[in-house]
N, C-alpha and C positions, 0 to 999 in steps of 0.2 A: 284341638285340630290335632290328630296325628298324620301321618306320611299318606296311609291308605286311602284317606275320605277322596282325597280326589279320584282317584282310581274307582272307589266305591261308586262314587256319583254316578261318574263315568256309563261303568258297567250297568247300574240300576237304572238309567234313564233309557239307555240303550236297548236291556233287556227289554223295558215298557215299549217300545217302539216294536220290537219283536213279538212281544206277546198280543198286542193288539193286532197286528198284521195274520197272527196264525188264529187266532180268535172270531174276528170280524164276521169272516163267513162259516165257519165253523159252529159259532157258538151263538152271534150273534151281537148287535150292536151294544146292549145292556151288558151282558156280562164281559165283553171285551172292557169297556170302557173303566167298567168296576176292575177288571186284574189289571188293567195298565195302571190306574190310579195306586193300588197296594203295591207293585213291584217300582213306582217309580217313586213311592216312601222309601223302598230300602236305601236310597241313597241316602239319608239321614238318620242317625239315630236317635233323633228327638223325639220319633211319628210316633202317636198315640193310635193303637189300633180302633178306639170307639171314633175317635176324631176324624181317622182314614176311611172309617166305614161312611159316617156320614155325609162326608165329603163326595167319597165317589159314589154314592145314591143318587146326591142332588146332583151333581154333575152330569151323572147319568140322565137322571129324566129332564136335565136343561137340553145337551146334545140331542136325544131323543125329541123333545118339544121343537127345537132348531130342524134339525137336517129332516126327520119325517114328517112331521103334522106342518110345520111352515112354510118349508122350502119343498115339500113334497117329494123326497128323496127315495126311492124304493128300496128301502134297507129296512133286513129284518133284524128288528127287536129282541126277538128270542126264538133260538130256532126250536121247531115243533108247536108253536104256536101260531 
């Protein structure tokens, strides 16, 4: 671990929250969650793109199931649909 790792993690996690806030209304829940996961994984150099994609898609599906289907929240899943 080098000296920039804590700063890298802080910027990546803060950036992921910002990305989610910017995308949730503009693009919808699914793209916002997927983008959030990808930005958050920039916090570590050990992330793998394929695993990140699989995790992001699965997390987006679970979040949609919980908030939209089970809780009935009026959240747009994908803008334009």
